[in-house]
N, C-alpha and C positions, 0 to 999 in steps of 0.2 A: 539158801540158809547158811546164817554167818555161825562159824566154830563156837562154840563158848567152851572156858575151860570147866573140868571137873569141879571145882569147890563154887561155882556158879550153878552150876547144873544140882549139885547139893543141897546149897541155900534154896533154890523152886521146891525140889524135892519134898525140903522139910515145910515149907509154907504149904505143900499142897495134902501134907497131913500124912506124908511117908514117916518113919522115923530108923533112926541109926541102930543098926543092931548090935552092929559089931566092925570091928576095922582087922582086916590082914594086910600088914604090909602096909602099900599105897592105895589097896582097893579099900572102899566104904560100904558096907553091904545096909542097904535098907531093906524096909518090908514096912508093912501096912497092916493092920486089921483088920480080919476079915478077907485078905487076901494069900493064897500061896507062892504071888509073884512075889521075886529076890530080883535085887537089884543089886550089882555091882558096879559103880563109880570108882575111875583110876583116878585120881588125887596124885599129878604129880607138878607139884608147885602150882605156877599159872599158868602150866600150856595148855593146848587146845586140844577137845576132843575131836576123832577122826570122825569124819560126819557120818560115815555108816555107822560107827557106833552108838553117837548121838543120836542118831534118827531109830534108830533099835530099841535106847532106852527111853525116848521118847513115846516112843511108841506102848512099848511096856508099864510103862508108865499114865499111858490115857493121857499124854499131854501133847495138845496141838502146836507146832510150827511160831504160829499167831503168837500164843504166850509167853515165847520169850521174851 
């Protein structure tokens, strides 16, 4: 799997129906209507996410690796 920056993951989430609820420092908090899951995406410039965190966020958002 290729590591992607937080900005790119945030754009992907928004295309999939996730909504930006608030920003707390450099972390963008996303939620989806009808879901209790909240995703905290760290956005540090153009720095890539670590693979473990990226896999975890994609799993919670129900996005497969092929959709990147």
